[in-house]
N, C-alpha and C positions, 0 to 999 in steps of 0.2 A: 275725159276720154282718154287721152293721152293716159292717164295715169293706169285705166284700164287696161287698155290696149300693152303696154308695156309689160302688164304684170300676167298677164295670161300663160307667154311659155314658161314663166315660173311653176305654172299648173299643169301639167302634162296629163291626157285622157289616162285613165289606172289602164293597166294592161291588164288582157283579158286572162283570166284564173286558169289554168290548163290539168285537167285533174288525171288521174292514170286509171288503169283498169278498173284497179280495187276503189278505188276512192269512188268511180261511177257505180261501183256495183253495190259500195256499201249507202250511197246515195238512193239508188231503188229502194234497196232493201228498207231504209227508212222511211221513204216514202211509202211503199208495202205495209210497213206497222203502223203509219199515221192514220193513214186510211182503213186498216182493219178497226183499228180501234173507233175511230171516228164513226164508222157505220154497224159496229155491234151493241146487241144488247144485252147483260146475262140482269136476269132477275128473276128472285123466287116467286113461288106461286104459294099463295097467303095461305098459313096453318099447315104447311106440308114441308116434307123436306125434297121437295124438288127445285132444281131451277130450270126456266125456260132460255136456249139461247136461240136471240135473233140475229139475222143478218140482212143487211140491207141491200139488196143489188140491182144495177137494171138485169143482168143475166139469173133468172129463177137457177138454173141450175148450179151455178157457183156459188148463190145463196144457202144453198141445202151441205152442199160440199165443205163451204168454210163452217157452215155450223155444226156438222157432224164429224170434221177432222178439230174441229176444236176441242169439243168433247173429246174425243179420244186422245188427244196430245194431253190435255188436262190431268186422263188418269193413267195413260205412259207417264209422263214426269212424277206424276205421284210415286208410283211404282219402284223407279231410277230412285230418287229420295231413299224409296225404304231398303231398297237393296245395297247403294252405298253405306243409309246409317249400319245394315246387317254386316256389312264389311268390314268398315271401321270397330264396328264390336268385338266381331272373331280376332282382327287384329289387337285389341288393346287385351284380349282374354287370354290366347297366348303369349304375349310380352308377362302377361300377370299371372299368368299359369307355372312358366318358368320359374321367375322367382317366389314363389310359393313351394314349388318343389324343393328348389333348393333350402328352404328356409325349412322344410321340413325334414330332409335328411339331416342337416346339421343338428336340428334338435334333437334327433332319436340316435343320432350319432354322439353329444354328448350326453343324455339318458344310458346307452350303451359303457361310455369309458367311467361315468358315476356305480354301475354296478360292477365293473371291472374294479375300481381304484376301491371301493369298500367289502368287496367279497361278497356281494350278497348275492342270494338267489331268491328269497323272499322274504321282505321288511317288514311282511305286516305278520308273520309268524313270530320272529326275530323280537318285536317289539311288543309281543304275544308274553312272551314268554318272559320276558323282563319284567314289563308289567305285575303276572303272578308273583314272582319272586322278591321281588320287591314289597310288594301286598304279604306274603308269607312271614319274611323274615319282619316286618316293619308289628306282624300280628305277634309274631315269636317276641319281639324286643318291650312290646307294651306288657305282655304277660310277665314278661323276665323283671320286667320293672315295678310291677304289682309285689310279684313275690318277693325282690329285694325292699321294697316296704314292709313290707310282715315282717319277714326275718331281719330286717332292722331294729323293728319294733321289740319283739322280744326279745332280740340281742342288748337292747338300750335297758331294758329294764330288768335282765339279770345282771348284765354290767355291773350296774348299780345297786345290789344287794351283795351285803359283805359279812353276815353269819350264815350258819348253816340254817338256819330255823327261818331267816329271811326267803333263803331260796328255796327252800321246802314249800313257804306258803307262797309263792308264787300261782298265778291259774294258772301260767302254764303249764309250771311244774307238778303240780299237783293231775293235772289232768291227764297225765302221759301213763297209759295204761301199767309201764313197768311199774311205777311207782304207786299206782293204785294198790299192786297185787303185794307189794310189801309192804304198804298203809295199813290194809287189811290185814296180812301177817303181824305186822306192829302191834295191832287191836287186842289179835287173840291173848299175846305172848303177853300183852299188858293184863288182859284180865284173868289171866293164867295166875300169873302171878298175883293178883290182887286176891285171889280166891284162894292161893296156898299160903300166905299171909296170915290168914282168917285161921287155917289152922296149925302151921308147922312156922318156928322161931328160922331166923334168919340163917342159921348154919345147920340149918335141916339140909340132906341134900336135897332133897325137891326142891327147895328154895333156892340151893345152888346152881340146880340146873338149870330150873324154871329164868333167871336171873339171867344166865350164859347165853341162856337161847334170845334170849329178850336184847342183850348188848349185842348178840350177833346179827341181829334184826336189825338194831339200829344202826352197825355199823353198813350191813348190805344196802342198808335206805339214805346212805349217806355217797357213797359209793353209785350207788344210781343216779341219786341228785347231780353228784359232778360228770359221773359222764352223761348226762343228759345237757349239763351245757356245757361242756366239750363238745359234745353234738348241734348245741343250734350255734356257737360260732365256728364251727366248721362249715355251718350250712349256710351264716350269713355271707363268709368268705366264697363260699360256690355262688350262691348268688349273686354277689356284685362282679366277680370274673364272670358269668354269667352274661350278666348285663353288658359291663363292657366289649366282649367278643361281638355279640349281638348287636351293639352300637356301632360297630366295626362295618360289619356285613350288610346293615342298613344302608350306612352310608355309600357303600362300596356299590349297592344295587340302584341307590341313586345316581351316581355318576354315571353307570352302566345307562338307565332308563336316558338319562339327559339325553348324553352323545346317541344314542340310537334315535331320541327326538326327533334331535338337529337332522339326523337322515335323512329323518322319515320325512322332513318340513324340503329340505333337497329333494326327496326321490318325488314330492309333490307337485311340487314348482317345476322341475325338470318334464314329469309326468305330464300335468298339467300343457305347456309350451308343445309339447307334440301332440297331445289332442285337439288344441287349439288350430294348430298348423294343417293337422289333419283334414279338421273340421273346413276350412278355407280352400284347403287344394281339392278338396273332393267335392262343396258348392261350388265353385270355380270350374272343376270338371266340367259338374253336371250339364250349368250353362251353359261351355262351351258347346256338347256333346249335343243341346235342344238347340243353337243357336243356328249350328251347319245344320241340324237335322229340316230346320224350316225356311231356312237360306234359301233352298233354292225353291218354295213357293210362297210368294207376297198376297195378301188376299187385296184387293182396290177397295179404295173407300167410298167409290162411285159405281152407277152402271149406266149406261145409256134405257131410257124406257122406251123413247120411241124416235126413230130414226128421223130426220130432217126429208121430206117430201119437195121436189121442187113444185113452185105453189102454179096451176093454171092460169089465172089471169093477175094482172097487178093491181096492188092493195092504194096505189098511191100515184101520181095524183089523179082526184075527179076531177079533170079538165075543165067542163061547164062549169061543173057548180061555184070551182074557184074559180072561174071568170065571172061568174055572175056576183058570188061573194063577194070579189073586190073592186068590182064593181060600183057597184051597194055601198061598203063598208066605206070607200076614198070618198066617194060623194058625197056622202052622210060625213063623215068626219073632215073634209075640208068645210064644209057647210060650219060644224060647230066648232071647228076648229076659229075661221076667221070672226063668228060672231062671237063667242070667248074669248078672242084675242081683243079686239078693239072694246069690249064690254069689261072685261077685266083686266087689262094691262093696266100692270102700274109698275111697271115700268119707266127707267127717265127719256124722255124723247127730244126734248129740247133746253136750249140753256135758259127758259123761263124755269121748263122743271127741274132745274142744276139748282136754281137761286131760290124759287117757290119752296120745292118739297123736300130738298136736302138743307137749305141755309149756306148752299156753300159758292163761290165764285168759281167760274168757268178758267180752267188754265189752258184749256184747249182740248177741241177734237179732232181725231181721228178719221178719215176714210175707210170706209168698206173695204177693200181690193179680193179682188177674183182671185180666187186658190182653185185648187184641185179637190175634187170631194175626199172628206176625212185626214187634208193636208192641211198643214200649218205655214205662216208666212215666211217666204225664204226668208234665213238668216240676214242677206245681204240685199234682202229689195230696197233697204236707205239706198244705195247708192246707184240703183239703174233709171238711168234716165228717161226711159218711159213711164218710170212711175213717180213724176216731180214733185206733182201733189200732195202725194204721202208724203214724198222727204219736207216740202215744204212746212206742211203741218209738226210734222217732229223740230224743226228748228225753229216756229213758232212757240210750240212749246217751251222748246230750249231757252227761248228770252223771258218767257214768263216766271221761269223757274228763277231764271239770271236777275230780275228784277225783286225777286221774293224776297233774296237774302243779299243785297249789294252790299250789307256792312262788313259782311265773312268771308274769313281768307280763304278757308276752307269749306266748299258746302258736301254735306253729307243729306241724298236723300233717301229715302225710303218708299219705294214703289209696292204698293200691295190694292186690294179688290176685296171684295167679300165676298166671290167663291169662285174655284177655280174654271175655266174657261174663258174670262173675261178681258184676257190678252196683257195681263200685267207684264207677264216675262216677253213678252215682243216687244211694249212699253221702254222696259227697261233697258233690251237691249239696245232700242233706238235711240233714245237717249245718250245710250253709251257711246254711240258711234256720233251722236252728235257733239256732243264735248268732248270730243278728241281731238274734232279738227280743230279745237281752242287751246287745250291746256292735255297734261298728263291726266287721266280719267281711269279708275278701277269700277270694274262690276262685279260684283260681290252676290254668288248665288246663295242666298241665307235662307232658301227656301230646301232643308234639308229632308223634308218626308216627301216631297215629291217634285224632285229638281230636274228643271230642262235644257238651266243654260250650256251645260255640258253636252249634250245631245244635240242643241242645235248648233254649237259648234266642231259637232263631230268629234269631241275631245272622247280619247277612251275611258270605258267605265273601270277602268282601278284607279282614272288620273286622282290622287292625293289632291283635296283644296281645304277650306274651311274645320270642315270636320275633324281634318289630319293636321291640322294647325295647330287648335284648341286644346285637343288630345293630347300635344306636345309628340307625335308620333312622326312628324314631317316638318322641315322647317319653310319657312314663306317664299325662298327659291325653288325649292319644292312643290309647291302649292300655287305659285304665279303660270299663267299663259300667257300667252300675248299673241291678239290677232295679227297677223304681219301686215294686212291691206288697211286696216283701219289705224293700228298703233293702241287700240283699244287693251289694254290691262285685265285679263279674269282672273278672277277667284272660283274656280267652281266649288257644288257644296262637297264635294270629295266624298269618304263610305257614307253610308247613310247609316246613322246613331240610331242606337236604343232610346235615346234621352237627349231630343235635339232642342229642348226648353232646358233642360238641364244644361247645357254648353253655353246657350248663349245668352244664359243668367250669370256666369260664371265670370267671374276678377278677369279670368286671365286672358275671355273675347272682350270686357274691357280696356284693357293693357292691348290690344292688340290693335283696337282700331284708334286707339290718342298715336300709335305707332305709320298705320295707315294713312291718318289724315295727315300727320307731317310729309308724308310721304308724295300724296295726290292730291290735288287743288277740286279734284271732285269726287267723291264715292257716290257707286249709286249701288241700293240694294234691294235684292229683289226677294221680297218676304212672302212668305206661306200666306193664305187668306185669312179674314179678323174671323168668319163663322167658323170655321173646320178647326181652329188652334188658338192659344195666346201669344205666337211667335213674333205675332209682328208688334204687340204691346211692349215687349220686351226690347224688342231692336229700336224700338222709336224713342228710346233713353238715350241714346249713342248718335239719332238721326237729328241733322236742323233742318230737312223738311221733309212732308210727307206727303207724298202724288199719293192719290186714290181712283183707282182707273174703273171707271164703269159703263158695261157693255152697253149699246146704247138701247132701248125697245127691248131690253132682256128681263136684267136684275131688277127683280122687289125693291121698292122704296123703301118698305120696312127693314129689310136685311140692310142697305146700304146705312141707312140712318141710325141704325144698330150697330154695324161696326164704327163708323164716325164717331158715334155717341163713347163709345168704349176710348179710345185714343183723348175724348176731353175729359171722360173721370178719370181717367190717369197724368192730367197733367198739361196733355199734347193737344196739339192746334195742328186740326189740318191744311194746308195749304190750300188746298183747293181740289177741282176735280176732271180730271182727263174723262171726257169721252168719248170712247172708243166703239169702232166699227159703223158708224155714223152708213148710212144707206142713203149718198146723195141724192139717186133718183127719187126716193121718196119724199127728202128734204125735201128737195123743188117742186112736188108736185102738192104738197100740201102746205109747203112753206115752214115749216118749221124751225130752219138755221136763217131765215131773209136775212139778207145783211150780214149775216159773219163767212159764208163761202166766199162770197163779192172780195170780201177785204184782203183772205189770202189767197184771192186768184183761184179758188177750186171750180170748176168748171164740170157741167154733168154732159 
């Protein structure tokens, strides 16, 4: 008592928080929003696109007004969102349009500069003329080559003959009209000489005249052949000269055509860029005009079919019927519950049940303490003088555990249960208080799925703990908390991880436990229930004792046996059972714990 009275000034009453007008207004607004959300119901009408808005209120006019207002606010919010999107689109289009216009102007300037530089007006007509000129020169060049080949063949035949007779016998010479005429004259003269030779002698004047004429014709034929050969040579030189000249013209026409083709490609690229920029600019400009035209009118995506009307009569509650039904249901439920509970209850009621049904020894039992409904046992219940029966029960449990592992200098105790709400965390905390009166004790909250020890000691929600220590995000000194009143060291669960069992199975956790065992004489681990997850099986590997908490007259014996057998299958023995929340008055009435309470001075 002296210790408690001395410590009271160290814990002054919390000061009342003074709120500003703004904070008060915000709190009222938050309350109104919560109230609105709790009482409004928006549901679709089956097989339609219609939704029904209902609001429950004691004031029928308020209920109708809120229902209509919610519908109108939804439509207005949609229109505001559409207008905001239209404004953003207009701003973006204006910005983009300026850049596109600049690009169009630059591309047009580049095209005009090209026309000025190359002195062009209509490049398509120029390149057409160049193409026609190249084709014409090419055709002439081909004809000239063919003619040169023909003349060269004749020239080579003529040039290869040595005698006049050989020249005269050539087909090209014989086919010449002049030579053919002289040949006819020669034949006629030869025929006349032959006829005169039959009549006259060689010295006859007629024979002399005829021979003279034949010689004159032979000389004429020789001259014609020589003139024809000279003409063939001159024709060959002229044909060769023409081919060379046309070859130069063709090459010049090709270069000119290639130059114009390159200019045309440049022109097409510049013109294409102008067309693309113009199309983009026109498209964006058109889109901007459309956006500006429709920006002032947005059609809502919903409309109100029927406005809400204030109800004339309340729809609930139907008081008379509800009272009758509640009375009948409560009566039947109470009778049924009592019958079923007595008939089918497979919970643990007594020491005999612990030994016979569970095949375990009783480490201790804790009486049922009266607390407010939906409230847990106060964390410092152990130190309250008026609850000495509970405190003595905890100390008795402490003594039982001490005798269980006398040979060990450091005792690590794992506290678990079959299912939640059996009081394992309460047992672990109060064992920590009890042992901290004897030595240095560490209480570890290893139930990282539903941690509760930190809340019991009012630790901050962001307080680092076991999970942070295993994950190496914090040091041990940052994770430990000390209860000033009891001296109990506490290692809370820390940040709830996505993989608690992997953390507890890690080598890091094993090393941490080794370090903690050297520092503390007693370590009490609050574990998750055995039926929910397998965390307790993993933690049992580091524990010296396993304390199994059972809620009296509640938890099914099958669940308990299943949880205990899981430890046995993993090679760990449960040291005993703590029967929690024992109703002392009921125990006295039925004699279920006869002699057990007397031994620990339990009184009803």
